[in-house]
GULO-486190 format. One record per atom (N, C-alpha, C): chain; residue in three letters; residue number from 1; atom name; x, y, z. Coordinates in pm, 1 decimal, always signed. Example, Ala and Ser with C-alpha at 12.3 -4.5 7.8 and 13.67 -1.06 7.14 Angstrom:
% residues 2
> c  r  k  a  u  v  w
> A  ALA  1  N  +1319.0  -569.0  +780.0
> A  ALA  1  CA  +1230.0  -450.0  +780.0
> A  ALA  1  C  +1320.0  -330.0  +780.0
> A  SER  2  N  +1285.0  -225.0  +708.0
> A  SER  2  CA  +1367.0  -106.0  +714.0
> A  SER  2  C  +1290.0  +3.0  +787.0
END
This chain:
% residues 159
> c  r  k  a  u  v  w
> A  MET  1  N  +103.1  -103.4  +1.5
> A  MET  1  CA  -7.2  +10.0  -3.0
> A  MET  1  C  +101.0  +133.9  +14.4
> A  LEU  2  N  +36.9  +230.3  -63.4
> A  LEU  2  CA  +113.6  +355.7  -56.1
> A  LEU  2  C  +31.1  +451.9  +11.6
> A  ALA  3  N  +113.5  +537.1  +80.0
> A  ALA  3  CA  +57.1  +655.5  +186.2
> A  ALA  3  C  +43.9  +771.6  +112.1
> A  ASP  4  N  -40.1  +853.6  +133.8
> A  ASP  4  CA  -44.7  +996.7  +98.3
> A  ASP  4  C  +36.1  +1081.8  +203.1
> A  GLU  5  N  +13.7  +1211.6  +177.8
> A  GLU  5  CA  +96.4  +1302.2  +255.1
> A  GLU  5  C  +31.7  +1303.7  +392.0
> A  ASP  6  N  -82.1  +1265.7  +432.3
> A  ASP  6  CA  -144.2  +1261.8  +570.2
> A  ASP  6  C  -92.4  +1169.5  +636.1
> A  ASP  7  N  -39.8  +1056.5  +578.8
> A  ASP  7  CA  +29.0  +935.6  +645.7
> A  ASP  7  C  -81.6  +839.8  +714.4
> A  ASN  8  N  -206.9  +854.3  +684.0
> A  ASN  8  CA  -288.4  +765.8  +750.8
> A  ASN  8  C  -401.5  +737.4  +650.7
> A  VAL  9  N  -386.6  +777.9  +520.8
> A  VAL  9  CA  -491.9  +744.2  +415.0
> A  VAL  9  C  -405.9  +656.6  +325.1
> A  PHE  10  N  -448.5  +526.6  +290.9
> A  PHE  10  CA  -398.0  +438.5  +201.3
> A  PHE  10  C  -469.2  +401.2  +73.5
> A  CYS  11  N  -393.4  +369.5  -46.5
> A  CYS  11  CA  -456.4  +323.0  -148.9
> A  CYS  11  C  -432.5  +148.6  -142.6
> A  ASP  12  N  -548.1  +65.8  -130.4
> A  ASP  12  CA  -516.9  -62.5  -138.3
> A  ASP  12  C  -487.3  -115.2  -284.0
> A  ASP  13  N  -469.9  -248.5  -311.6
> A  ASP  13  CA  -436.7  -287.6  -461.6
> A  ASP  13  C  -544.1  -257.8  -550.0
> A  ASP  14  N  -654.9  -222.8  -498.7
> A  ASP  14  CA  -772.7  -191.8  -610.1
> A  ASP  14  C  -786.8  -45.5  -603.6
> A  ASP  15  N  -699.1  +18.7  -566.2
> A  ASP  15  CA  -716.9  +179.6  -560.4
> A  ASP  15  C  -821.1  +221.8  -474.7
> A  ASN  16  N  -869.5  +171.3  -369.0
> A  ASN  16  CA  -967.3  +212.0  -293.1
> A  ASN  16  C  -895.8  +280.0  -164.4
> A  LEU  17  N  -947.7  +384.1  -121.8
> A  LEU  17  CA  -893.5  +447.8  +1.6
> A  LEU  17  C  -923.7  +377.1  +112.2
> A  VAL  18  N  -831.1  +354.6  +196.6
> A  VAL  18  CA  -825.0  +307.4  +336.2
> A  VAL  18  C  -774.0  +391.1  +420.5
> A  TYR  19  N  -844.7  +404.7  +550.5
> A  TYR  19  CA  -800.7  +496.9  +658.2
> A  TYR  19  C  -756.8  +393.5  +771.9
> A  LEU  20  N  -615.4  +428.2  +794.1
> A  LEU  20  CA  -558.8  +342.5  +897.7
> A  LEU  20  C  -491.1  +449.9  +1009.4
> A  PRO  21  N  -553.9  +438.3  +1114.7
> A  PRO  21  CA  -491.8  +529.5  +1228.0
> A  PRO  21  C  -349.6  +518.0  +1252.5
> A  MET  22  N  -253.4  +591.2  +1266.2
> A  MET  22  CA  -113.7  +557.3  +1273.5
> A  MET  22  C  -92.0  +573.5  +1415.7
> A  LEU  23  N  -12.5  +458.5  +1470.0
> A  LEU  23  CA  +19.8  +453.9  +1617.5
> A  LEU  23  C  +146.0  +533.1  +1643.0
> A  TYR  24  N  +250.7  +531.7  +1525.7
> A  TYR  24  CA  +369.5  +580.1  +1535.6
> A  TYR  24  C  +372.3  +697.0  +1425.5
> A  PRO  25  N  +418.2  +817.1  +1436.1
> A  PRO  25  CA  +439.0  +913.2  +1333.2
> A  PRO  25  C  +554.5  +883.5  +1249.7
> A  SER  26  N  +546.3  +930.0  +1131.0
> A  SER  26  CA  +643.1  +876.6  +1031.9
> A  SER  26  C  +784.0  +965.2  +1098.6
> A  LEU  27  N  +903.8  +862.7  +1048.2
> A  LEU  27  CA  +1017.3  +939.7  +1070.3
> A  LEU  27  C  +1070.5  +1008.1  +969.0
> A  LEU  28  N  +990.7  +1028.9  +864.8
> A  LEU  28  CA  +1034.5  +1125.5  +769.9
> A  LEU  28  C  +968.3  +1260.8  +774.6
> A  ALA  29  N  +879.1  +1290.4  +877.1
> A  ALA  29  CA  +819.6  +1401.6  +907.9
> A  ALA  29  C  +901.6  +1515.0  +917.6
> A  GLY  30  N  +875.2  +1644.3  +846.0
> A  GLY  30  CA  +987.6  +1752.0  +897.5
> A  GLY  30  C  +1101.8  +1759.3  +782.0
> A  MET  31  N  +1131.9  +1635.7  +736.2
> A  MET  31  CA  +1265.9  +1619.6  +651.6
> A  MET  31  C  +1246.2  +1698.7  +518.7
> A  GLN  32  N  +1352.8  +1767.5  +476.3
> A  GLN  32  CA  +1341.7  +1835.9  +366.1
> A  GLN  32  C  +1397.8  +1766.1  +254.8
> A  GLY  33  N  +1387.7  +1781.4  +107.9
> A  GLY  33  CA  +1434.2  +1689.3  +6.0
> A  GLY  33  C  +1316.0  +1638.4  -66.8
> A  ALA  34  N  +1340.7  +1617.4  -178.6
> A  ALA  34  CA  +1236.6  +1519.4  -255.4
> A  ALA  34  C  +1240.7  +1389.4  -251.7
> A  GLU  35  N  +1350.0  +1333.5  -220.2
> A  GLU  35  CA  +1356.9  +1183.7  -194.5
> A  GLU  35  C  +1415.7  +1156.0  -30.7
> A  ALA  36  N  +1356.8  +1069.7  +42.2
> A  ALA  36  CA  +1405.7  +1047.0  +151.5
> A  ALA  36  C  +1381.5  +910.2  +194.2
> A  TYR  37  N  +1452.0  +840.8  +265.1
> A  TYR  37  CA  +1434.3  +718.1  +343.7
> A  TYR  37  C  +1476.0  +694.4  +491.4
> A  ALA  38  N  +1394.3  +616.1  +563.4
> A  ALA  38  CA  +1413.5  +596.6  +715.7
> A  ALA  38  C  +1419.3  +446.4  +734.1
> A  PHE  39  N  +1491.1  +426.7  +831.5
> A  PHE  39  CA  +1497.6  +269.5  +896.1
> A  PHE  39  C  +1482.1  +295.8  +1071.7
> A  HIS  40  N  +1380.8  +203.2  +1115.9
> A  HIS  40  CA  +1380.8  +214.9  +1249.1
> A  HIS  40  C  +1366.7  +52.8  +1301.6
> A  SER  41  N  +1452.1  +42.9  +1403.6
> A  SER  41  CA  +1457.8  -82.5  +1477.5
> A  SER  41  C  +1416.1  -71.1  +1598.2
> A  TRP  42  N  +1340.4  -157.6  +1639.9
> A  TRP  42  CA  +1276.8  -175.5  +1784.9
> A  TRP  42  C  +1295.3  -314.2  +1833.9
> A  PRO  43  N  +1397.9  -329.9  +1899.8
> A  PRO  43  CA  +1446.4  -486.3  +1950.3
> A  PRO  43  C  +1352.2  -487.3  +2092.6
> A  SER  44  N  +1324.1  -601.4  +2135.2
> A  SER  44  CA  +1257.6  -620.9  +2253.2
> A  SER  44  C  +1338.1  -559.9  +2359.2
> A  PHE  45  N  +1466.9  -614.9  +2389.6
> A  PHE  45  CA  +1534.3  -562.2  +2486.7
> A  PHE  45  C  +1683.8  -506.7  +2466.9
> A  ALA  46  N  +1701.9  -427.8  +2376.8
> A  ALA  46  CA  +1804.4  -357.9  +2335.9
> A  ALA  46  C  +1762.7  -198.5  +2309.3
> A  GLY  47  N  +1863.8  -110.7  +2280.8
> A  GLY  47  CA  +1820.6  +28.6  +2238.9
> A  GLY  47  C  +1771.1  +16.0  +2106.2
> A  GLU  48  N  +1691.1  +128.9  +2095.7
> A  GLU  48  CA  +1589.6  +148.2  +1958.5
> A  GLU  48  C  +1696.9  +238.1  +1872.5
> A  THR  49  N  +1698.2  +190.4  +1735.1
> A  THR  49  CA  +1771.4  +254.2  +1642.9
> A  THR  49  C  +1682.2  +327.6  +1533.8
> A  TRP  50  N  +1712.1  +453.7  +1504.4
> A  TRP  50  CA  +1649.6  +505.0  +1392.0
> A  TRP  50  C  +1743.0  +591.4  +1308.5
> A  ILE  51  N  +1739.2  +568.9  +1183.0
> A  ILE  51  CA  +1833.9  +645.7  +1102.8
> A  ILE  51  C  +1747.5  +695.4  +960.3
> A  ARG  52  N  +1772.8  +829.0  +940.4
> A  ARG  52  CA  +1709.4  +901.7  +832.8
> A  ARG  52  C  +1807.3  +946.1  +730.4
> A  VAL  53  N  +1776.4  +945.4  +594.7
> A  VAL  53  CA  +1860.1  +999.6  +497.0
> A  VAL  53  C  +1786.3  +1064.2  +394.8
> A  SER  54  N  +1814.3  +1197.4  +336.9
> A  SER  54  CA  +1732.7  +1266.5  +279.2
> A  SER  54  C  +1825.6  +1340.0  +179.2
> A  LYS  55  N  +1767.8  +1353.0  +33.7
> A  LYS  55  CA  +1837.2  +1426.3  -72.4
> A  LYS  55  C  +1755.2  +1553.9  -91.0
> A  ASP  56  N  +1828.5  +1652.5  -82.8
> A  ASP  56  CA  +1767.4  +1788.4  -92.7
> A  ASP  56  C  +1868.7  +1840.8  -194.0
> A  GLY  57  N  +1836.0  +1841.8  -338.1
> A  GLY  57  CA  +1926.4  +1903.0  -438.2
> A  GLY  57  C  +2049.2  +1822.6  -448.2
> A  GLU  58  N  +2150.5  +1893.0  -416.3
> A  GLU  58  CA  +2288.9  +1816.1  -427.7
> A  GLU  58  C  +2334.6  +1772.7  -269.3
> A  ARG  59  N  +2265.9  +1822.6  -167.8
> A  ARG  59  CA  +2283.8  +1786.9  -36.1
> A  ARG  59  C  +2223.6  +1656.8  +6.4
> A  ILE  60  N  +2301.9  +1575.5  +58.9
> A  ILE  60  CA  +2246.3  +1449.6  +102.5
> A  ILE  60  C  +2286.7  +1429.3  +256.5
> A  GLN  61  N  +2178.7  +1424.7  +346.1
> A  GLN  61  CA  +2211.6  +1445.2  +493.8
> A  GLN  61  C  +2169.0  +1306.2  +552.3
> A  LEU  62  N  +2233.8  +1262.5  +668.7
> A  LEU  62  CA  +2202.7  +1146.7  +750.7
> A  LEU  62  C  +2184.9  +1194.1  +886.9
> A  ASP  63  N  +2085.9  +1153.4  +955.0
> A  ASP  63  CA  +2074.3  +1165.5  +1087.5
> A  ASP  63  C  +1999.4  +1051.5  +1179.4
> A  GLY  64  N  +2015.5  +1061.3  +1301.5
> A  GLY  64  CA  +1952.9  +968.9  +1374.1
> A  GLY  64  C  +1996.3  +929.1  +1502.4
> A  HIS  65  N  +1973.3  +815.1  +1576.1
> A  HIS  65  CA  +2034.2  +756.6  +1671.7
> A  HIS  65  C  +2055.2  +593.7  +1656.9
> A  VAL  66  N  +2151.0  +538.7  +1689.3
> A  VAL  66  CA  +2195.5  +409.0  +1691.4
> A  VAL  66  C  +2204.1  +361.5  +1829.4
> A  GLY  67  N  +2081.4  +256.4  +1844.0
> A  GLY  67  CA  +2081.3  +176.4  +1998.8
> A  GLY  67  C  +2206.2  +96.6  +2013.2
> A  GLY  68  N  +2203.0  +57.7  +2144.6
> A  GLY  68  CA  +2321.9  -22.2  +2209.4
> A  GLY  68  C  +2256.6  -126.6  +2287.2
> A  ALA  69  N  +2345.2  -173.8  +2378.9
> A  ALA  69  CA  +2293.1  -317.4  +2424.7
> A  ALA  69  C  +2205.7  -316.0  +2537.2
> A  THR  70  N  +2158.2  -199.1  +2586.4
> A  THR  70  CA  +2053.9  -195.5  +2668.6
> A  THR  70  C  +1941.8  -80.9  +2608.9
> A  MET  71  N  +1834.2  -83.8  +2665.5
> A  MET  71  CA  +1722.5  +22.7  +2608.3
> A  MET  71  C  +1741.3  +153.3  +2613.5
> A  CYS  72  N  +1834.4  +182.1  +2718.7
> A  CYS  72  CA  +1879.0  +335.1  +2709.9
> A  CYS  72  C  +1986.2  +375.8  +2621.6
> A  ASP  73  N  +2063.5  +277.4  +2603.9
> A  ASP  73  CA  +2189.7  +324.1  +2512.6
> A  ASP  73  C  +2151.8  +362.3  +2385.4
> A  LYS  74  N  +2220.3  +468.5  +2328.1
> A  LYS  74  CA  +2205.2  +515.9  +2186.0
> A  LYS  74  C  +2302.1  +620.8  +2166.3
> A  THR  75  N  +2345.0  +620.5  +2031.8
> A  THR  75  CA  +2447.5  +729.1  +1994.0
> A  THR  75  C  +2407.6  +807.9  +1882.3
> A  LYS  76  N  +2403.8  +935.8  +1905.4
> A  LYS  76  CA  +2341.9  +1029.2  +1814.0
> A  LYS  76  C  +2439.2  +1021.5  +1683.3
> A  VAL  77  N  +2379.4  +1027.2  +1551.7
> A  VAL  77  CA  +2462.8  +1024.6  +1444.4
> A  VAL  77  C  +2418.5  +1131.2  +1337.2
> A  SER  78  N  +2495.3  +1209.5  +1274.7
> A  SER  78  CA  +2449.7  +1294.2  +1180.9
> A  SER  78  C  +2573.0  +1322.7  +1085.2
> A  ARG  79  N  +2568.1  +1326.5  +955.2
> A  ARG  79  CA  +2675.1  +1343.7  +861.5
> A  ARG  79  C  +2602.4  +1350.4  +717.6
> A  GLU  80  N  +2697.2  +1417.3  +644.4
> A  GLU  80  CA  +2684.7  +1419.9  +491.1
> A  GLU  80  C  +2702.2  +1293.9  +431.1
> A  VAL  81  N  +2624.4  +1247.7  +325.1
> A  VAL  81  CA  +2636.1  +1127.7  +265.4
> A  VAL  81  C  +2695.6  +1176.8  +123.2
> A  THR  82  N  +2774.4  +1086.4  +60.0
> A  THR  82  CA  +2799.8  +1092.6  -75.6
> A  THR  82  C  +2703.9  +1046.4  -167.8
> A  GLN  83  N  +2722.4  +1098.2  -295.2
> A  GLN  83  CA  +2641.6  +1051.4  -402.1
> A  GLN  83  C  +2664.0  +905.6  -410.6
> A  ALA  84  N  +2773.0  +843.4  -411.1
> A  ALA  84  CA  +2793.1  +706.0  -443.8
> A  ALA  84  C  +2717.1  +627.0  -313.1
> A  GLU  85  N  +2738.4  +678.4  -193.8
> A  GLU  85  CA  +2676.0  +613.9  -100.8
> A  GLU  85  C  +2541.2  +617.5  -109.1
> A  TRP  86  N  +2457.7  +728.8  -143.5
> A  TRP  86  CA  +2329.7  +740.8  -171.2
> A  TRP  86  C  +2262.7  +661.5  -285.0
> A  ASP  87  N  +2344.1  +616.1  -388.6
> A  ASP  87  CA  +2306.8  +545.7  -509.0
> A  ASP  87  C  +2314.8  +401.1  -436.2
> A  ALA  88  N  +2421.9  +366.0  -344.4
> A  ALA  88  CA  +2393.2  +229.6  -294.6
> A  ALA  88  C  +2284.8  +206.6  -209.0
> A  LEU  89  N  +2243.8  +309.9  -133.5
> A  LEU  89  CA  +2123.5  +287.1  -60.7
> A  LEU  89  C  +1996.8  +272.3  -160.2
> A  VAL  90  N  +1989.5  +338.7  -246.2
> A  VAL  90  CA  +1868.0  +330.4  -333.5
> A  VAL  90  C  +1876.4  +197.0  -396.1
> A  GLN  91  N  +1977.5  +150.2  -438.8
> A  GLN  91  CA  +1975.6  +28.1  -500.4
> A  GLN  91  C  +1942.7  -98.4  -388.5
> A  SER  92  N  +1981.6  -69.7  -271.8
> A  SER  92  CA  +1931.0  -165.9  -184.0
> A  SER  92  C  +1782.5  -135.3  -150.4
> A  VAL  93  N  +1724.1  -38.5  -135.4
> A  VAL  93  CA  +1577.5  +20.0  -136.3
> A  VAL  93  C  +1508.4  -64.9  -250.4
> A  GLU  94  N  +1549.1  -64.1  -376.6
> A  GLU  94  CA  +1502.4  -121.1  -497.9
> A  GLU  94  C  +1499.9  -270.6  -482.2
> A  ARG  95  N  +1629.2  -328.7  -440.1
> A  ARG  95  CA  +1626.3  -470.1  -415.4
> A  ARG  95  C  +1534.8  -550.9  -311.0
> A  ALA  96  N  +1494.8  -449.7  -221.9
> A  ALA  96  CA  +1411.4  -504.1  -100.0
> A  ALA  96  C  +1260.0  -477.5  -132.9
> A  GLY  97  N  +1262.2  -416.2  -264.5
> A  GLY  97  CA  +1115.7  -384.6  -310.0
> A  GLY  97  C  +1026.2  -298.4  -229.9
> A  LEU  98  N  +1088.6  -208.0  -160.7
> A  LEU  98  CA  +999.9  -109.1  -82.7
> A  LEU  98  C  +892.8  -60.2  -166.4
> A  TRP  99  N  +921.3  +4.9  -279.9
> A  TRP  99  CA  +810.9  +78.7  -356.0
> A  TRP  99  C  +732.9  -15.6  -442.5
> A  ALA  100  N  +776.2  -154.7  -430.2
> A  ALA  100  CA  +671.8  -233.5  -511.0
> A  ALA  100  C  +573.3  -319.4  -407.9
> A  GLY  101  N  +572.3  -280.2  -263.1
> A  GLY  101  CA  +487.6  -351.3  -180.2
> A  GLY  101  C  +510.7  -506.7  -178.1
> A  ARG  102  N  +624.8  -541.4  -173.3
> A  ARG  102  CA  +650.1  -668.2  -182.8
> A  ARG  102  C  +611.8  -726.2  -39.1
> A  GLU  103  N  +572.4  -832.3  -4.8
> A  GLU  103  CA  +539.3  -902.6  +112.4
> A  GLU  103  C  +665.0  -998.6  +149.8
> A  TYR  104  N  +688.1  -1008.8  +261.6
> A  TYR  104  CA  +792.3  -1101.5  +332.6
> A  TYR  104  C  +727.6  -1210.9  +445.9
> A  PRO  105  N  +772.6  -1313.7  +458.2
> A  PRO  105  CA  +736.4  -1384.3  +579.5
> A  PRO  105  C  +782.5  -1320.3  +708.2
> A  GLN  106  N  +706.0  -1342.4  +817.0
> A  GLN  106  CA  +743.7  -1311.9  +937.8
> A  GLN  106  C  +737.3  -1432.9  +1027.7
> A  ARG  107  N  +833.2  -1399.2  +1136.9
> A  ARG  107  CA  +822.7  -1529.7  +1239.5
> A  ARG  107  C  +739.4  -1476.3  +1359.7
> A  ARG  108  N  +712.1  -1567.8  +1440.0
> A  ARG  108  CA  +606.1  -1532.6  +1552.1
> A  ARG  108  C  +676.2  -1556.5  +1671.3
> A  GLY  109  N  +636.1  -1468.7  +1775.6
> A  GLY  109  CA  +712.5  -1502.0  +1924.1
> A  GLY  109  C  +714.0  -1362.6  +1984.3
> A  LEU  110  N  +757.6  -1340.6  +2100.9
> A  LEU  110  CA  +757.9  -1241.3  +2181.4
> A  LEU  110  C  +894.3  -1162.8  +2192.8
> A  ASP  111  N  +1008.5  -1245.0  +2166.3
> A  ASP  111  CA  +1145.5  -1183.9  +2181.1
> A  ASP  111  C  +1179.4  -1171.5  +2054.0
> A  GLY  112  N  +1219.6  -1048.8  +2005.3
> A  GLY  112  CA  +1275.7  -1033.5  +1874.1
> A  GLY  112  C  +1287.2  -883.4  +1840.7
> A  HIS  113  N  +1252.8  -818.2  +1726.4
> A  HIS  113  CA  +1269.4  -693.8  +1695.4
> A  HIS  113  C  +1188.1  -678.5  +1576.7
> A  THR  114  N  +1132.0  -535.8  +1577.2
> A  THR  114  CA  +1061.3  -475.3  +1452.9
> A  THR  114  C  +1149.1  -402.9  +1370.4
> A  TYR  115  N  +1158.7  -412.4  +1240.1
> A  TYR  115  CA  +1232.1  -336.3  +1154.0
> A  TYR  115  C  +1126.3  -266.6  +1079.8
> A  LYS  116  N  +1124.3  -115.5  +1067.8
> A  LYS  116  CA  +1035.7  -41.5  +983.1
> A  LYS  116  C  +1114.3  +38.9  +890.0
> A  PHE  117  N  +1082.0  +36.3  +760.2
> A  PHE  117  CA  +1127.9  +120.6  +655.5
> A  PHE  117  C  +1043.7  +212.0  +611.9
> A  GLU  118  N  +1091.3  +325.2  +573.6
> A  GLU  118  CA  +978.9  +421.6  +515.6
> A  GLU  118  C  +1054.9  +518.3  +394.6
> A  GLY  119  N  +976.2  +532.1  +306.0
> A  GLY  119  CA  +1042.3  +595.9  +189.0
> A  GLY  119  C  +957.2  +694.9  +122.0
> A  ARG  120  N  +1005.0  +820.2  +89.2
> A  ARG  120  CA  +929.9  +935.7  +31.1
> A  ARG  120  C  +996.5  +959.9  -103.4
> A  ARG  121  N  +923.8  +991.1  -204.4
> A  ARG  121  CA  +942.5  +1059.2  -330.4
> A  ARG  121  C  +848.0  +1154.5  -369.7
> A  GLU  122  N  +885.5  +1283.9  -350.4
> A  GLU  122  CA  +797.3  +1415.1  -370.2
> A  GLU  122  C  +692.6  +1382.6  -252.9
> A  VAL  123  N  +568.7  +1354.1  -286.2
> A  VAL  123  CA  +452.5  +1341.2  -214.8
> A  VAL  123  C  +424.0  +1180.3  -189.7
> A  THR  124  N  +461.7  +1097.9  -260.8
> A  THR  124  CA  +447.2  +945.8  -249.3
> A  THR  124  C  +520.0  +899.7  -136.9
> A  ARG  125  N  +457.4  +820.8  -48.9
> A  ARG  125  CA  +522.0  +750.7  +44.8
> A  ARG  125  C  +502.7  +616.4  +50.6
> A  CYS  126  N  +578.7  +524.5  +124.5
> A  CYS  126  CA  +567.0  +395.5  +148.1
> A  CYS  126  C  +621.9  +360.5  +275.6
> A  ARG  127  N  +576.1  +254.4  +333.3
> A  ARG  127  CA  +597.0  +197.8  +461.3
> A  ARG  127  C  +612.8  +59.4  +462.0
> A  LEU  128  N  +719.2  -30.1  +526.9
> A  LEU  128  CA  +727.8  -180.0  +529.1
> A  LEU  128  C  +775.3  -190.6  +690.8
> A  SER  129  N  +666.5  -264.3  +751.9
> A  SER  129  CA  +707.7  -306.1  +907.6
> A  SER  129  C  +707.6  -464.4  +912.1
> A  LEU  130  N  +830.9  -514.0  +968.4
> A  LEU  130  CA  +831.3  -664.8  +956.2
> A  LEU  130  C  +888.5  -692.7  +1103.3
> A  TRP  131  N  +850.2  -797.4  +1151.8
> A  TRP  131  CA  +877.7  -848.2  +1297.3
> A  TRP  131  C  +977.0  -961.8  +1253.6
> A  CYS  132  N  +1103.1  -943.9  +1307.3
> A  CYS  132  CA  +1201.4  -1049.6  +1294.1
> A  CYS  132  C  +1221.6  -1097.4  +1155.7
> A  PRO  133  N  +1274.1  -990.6  +1068.4
> A  PRO  133  CA  +1297.7  -1029.0  +944.9
> A  PRO  133  C  +1395.2  -1138.5  +903.8
> A  SER  134  N  +1391.1  -1196.8  +791.6
> A  SER  134  CA  +1504.4  -1291.4  +782.1
> A  SER  134  C  +1549.0  -1289.3  +620.2
> A  ALA  135  N  +1469.0  -1217.4  +553.6
> A  ALA  135  CA  +1497.1  -1210.3  +402.9
> A  ALA  135  C  +1637.8  -1145.5  +372.9
> A  PRO  136  N  +1710.5  -1197.7  +283.8
> A  PRO  136  CA  +1842.9  -1123.5  +270.4
> A  PRO  136  C  +1823.5  -990.2  +209.1
> A  GLU  137  N  +1722.5  -954.4  +131.4
> A  GLU  137  CA  +1701.5  -839.2  +74.2
> A  GLU  137  C  +1670.9  -708.4  +192.6
> A  ILE  138  N  +1591.0  -764.3  +297.2
> A  ILE  138  CA  +1569.1  -662.1  +402.4
> A  ILE  138  C  +1685.8  -663.9  +485.3
> A  ILE  139  N  +1753.7  -769.6  +524.4
> A  ILE  139  CA  +1867.5  -759.7  +605.8
> A  ILE  139  C  +1982.3  -673.6  +538.5
> A  GLY  140  N  +1982.2  -691.1  +396.3
> A  GLY  140  CA  +2065.6  -592.7  +338.7
> A  GLY  140  C  +2036.4  -452.6  +329.2
> A  LEU  141  N  +1892.9  -423.4  +323.3
> A  LEU  141  CA  +1875.5  -280.7  +332.6
> A  LEU  141  C  +1877.8  -210.4  +479.3
> A  ALA  142  N  +1882.5  -303.3  +584.1
> A  ALA  142  CA  +1897.9  -264.4  +720.4
> A  ALA  142  C  +2044.5  -238.2  +729.3
> A  LYS  143  N  +2129.8  -328.9  +690.8
> A  LYS  143  CA  +2277.5  -329.4  +682.2
> A  LYS  143  C  +2321.5  -202.3  +607.9
> A  ALA  144  N  +2261.4  -142.3  +502.6
> A  ALA  144  CA  +2285.0  -40.7  +410.6
> A  ALA  144  C  +2273.0  +80.6  +518.0
> A  PHE  145  N  +2168.1  +98.3  +576.9
> A  PHE  145  CA  +2147.8  +206.3  +670.4
> A  PHE  145  C  +2242.1  +203.0  +776.8
> A  MET  146  N  +2268.8  +93.1  +845.8
> A  MET  146  CA  +2353.5  +81.6  +990.5
> A  MET  146  C  +2503.1  +119.7  +927.3
> A  ASP  147  N  +2528.9  +70.9  +793.0
> A  ASP  147  CA  +2677.0  +104.3  +748.5
> A  ASP  147  C  +2688.7  +250.2  +720.1
> A  LEU  148  N  +2589.4  +322.5  +680.1
> A  LEU  148  CA  +2590.0  +466.5  +642.5
> A  LEU  148  C  +2602.4  +541.5  +783.8
> A  ALA  149  N  +2543.1  +482.4  +901.7
> A  ALA  149  CA  +2550.9  +545.7  +1019.9
> A  ALA  149  C  +2689.4  +509.9  +1105.9
> A  GLY  150  N  +2776.3  +433.1  +1053.2
> A  GLY  150  CA  +2889.2  +376.5  +1104.7
> A  GLY  150  C  +2869.6  +286.5  +1216.6
> A  ALA  151  N  +2758.6  +213.1  +1226.4
> A  ALA  151  CA  +2734.8  +100.0  +1303.9
> A  ALA  151  C  +2805.8  -32.5  +1267.5
> A  THR  152  N  +2833.9  -110.8  +1384.4
> A  THR  152  CA  +2903.1  -241.1  +1342.3
> A  THR  152  C  +2825.8  -365.2  +1344.0
> A  ALA  153  N  +2689.0  -351.9  +1375.3
> A  ALA  153  CA  +2602.6  -454.6  +1385.0
> A  ALA  153  C  +2454.1  -433.2  +1368.7
> A  LEU  154  N  +2386.3  -527.3  +1306.9
> A  LEU  154  CA  +2243.5  -506.5  +1296.2
> A  LEU  154  C  +2150.8  -512.0  +1431.9
> A  PRO  155  N  +2074.4  -406.4  +1448.6
> A  PRO  155  CA  +1987.9  -427.3  +1566.5
> A  PRO  155  C  +1926.9  -552.7  +1586.3
> A  GLY  156  N  +1921.3  -602.8  +1694.8
> A  GLY  156  CA  +1838.2  -745.1  +1720.6
> A  GLY  156  C  +1898.4  -849.6  +1660.8
> A  ARG  157  N  +2026.5  -852.5  +1621.6
> A  ARG  157  CA  +2115.5  -957.5  +1548.7
> A  ARG  157  C  +2257.2  -937.7  +1595.2
> A  SER  158  N  +2322.1  -1058.9  +1589.8
> A  SER  158  CA  +2453.0  -1052.5  +1625.4
> A  SER  158  C  +2538.1  -1031.4  +1493.4
> A  GLY  159  N  +2627.7  -939.3  +1456.8
> A  GLY  159  CA  +2702.9  -941.1  +1328.5
> A  GLY  159  C  +2639.5  -876.6  +1240.8
END
């Protein structure tokens, strides 16, 4: 499903409008630029991570927090991103099918982590939220965000 700028009205596969109340605001809210992507990891028993990358003309900026071993651990990150790094992130986004609305299997259980990805191109938005993802494309996309932030391990996973 693709979201509109209100972030709570979606078009389903038959182009019917569907209202979904949002429990969490968009990580992309307030970000400048025509294209932007975000990654949010919420492990059950470790620090939360969120990373946002946006392109505004020639300027590409990353900001966020990378979680640590405990729920309170986090490190702030902010830096300029090169065009080559941006291109690699966009390729990971395409491989993961973020804009295609691809569905992935999810495991069940109480202990794990949620990965949420968001994208925006002009006013078109997309979101993908997965519990304990294992698909290589999704792990690769999460790793692309973490690499840009200078982190050494994926949230909710060792290594």
